[in-house]
C-alpha positions in Angstrom: -61.2 133.8 45.2 -60.0 134.5 42.0 -57.1 131.4 40.7 -55.2 133.9 38.2 -54.5 136.2 41.6 -50.8 137.2 41.6 -48.5 135.7 44.3 -45.7 138.6 44.2 -46.1 142.0 45.8 -46.6 144.6 43.9 -47.7 148.3 43.6 -49.9 150.2 42.6 -49.1 154.4 41.4 -52.8 155.2 41.6 -53.8 154.6 45.6 -53.4 157.1 47.8 -51.6 155.4 50.8 -52.6 158.9 53.1 -55.1 157.5 56.6 -58.4 159.0 55.9 -57.8 159.7 51.5 -60.9 157.6 50.2 -59.4 155.5 47.2 -62.3 154.5 44.8 -61.2 150.6 43.8 -63.9 149.2 40.6 -64.1 145.1 39.7 -65.3 144.5 36.4 -66.4 141.1 35.7 -67.3 139.7 32.3 -67.5 135.8 32.4 -64.5 133.9 33.5 -62.3 137.5 33.1 -61.7 139.9 35.9 -59.6 143.5 35.5 -59.6 145.7 38.5 -59.7 149.6 38.3 -58.2 151.8 41.3 -59.5 155.7 41.3 -60.0 155.3 37.3 -57.0 153.4 36.1 -56.2 150.1 35.2 -54.3 148.3 38.2 -54.2 144.5 37.4 -55.6 141.8 34.9 -57.4 140.1 32.7 -57.2 137.7 35.4 -59.1 134.5 34.3 -61.3 132.3 36.8 -63.4 129.6 35.2 -64.5 127.1 38.0 -67.7 129.0 38.9 -70.8 130.1 36.6 -72.7 132.4 39.8 -71.4 133.1 43.1 -71.5 135.9 45.5 -69.3 139.8 45.8 -67.2 140.3 49.1 -64.4 142.3 49.5 -61.8 141.3 51.8 -58.5 144.2 53.4 -55.4 142.7 54.6 -52.0 144.0 56.4 -50.5 147.3 56.2 -47.6 148.3 55.3 -45.9 145.2 55.6 -49.5 142.8 55.0 -48.3 140.0 57.2 -49.4 138.1 60.5 -48.7 141.1 63.4 -49.6 143.6 60.5 -53.3 145.8 61.6 -55.2 147.3 58.6 -58.3 150.1 58.7 -60.9 149.8 55.8 -64.2 151.2 55.4 -66.6 150.9 53.2 -69.0 153.5 51.7 -71.5 153.1 48.3 -70.7 150.0 47.1 -73.0 148.9 44.7 -73.3 146.0 41.9 -74.5 146.1 38.9 -75.3 143.8 35.7 -75.5 145.2 32.1 
């Protein structure tokens, strides 16, 4: 979890919402700074979270067009990679 996550809804112009189409998502983490990219374009950040000095990497998806308890999301991940410079 990132402490600075925005609570408001926003759209990402480079996100492809078409079912079955690929979206490339990247997160660049440097110390306590996080930048998010979708399909090669900066989408969000930097967000800062100084709560942890180490942890695990995970992915979470929720909702569909109108996120909520009754909305579902079908998500497939492939070619996930993590590397350190």
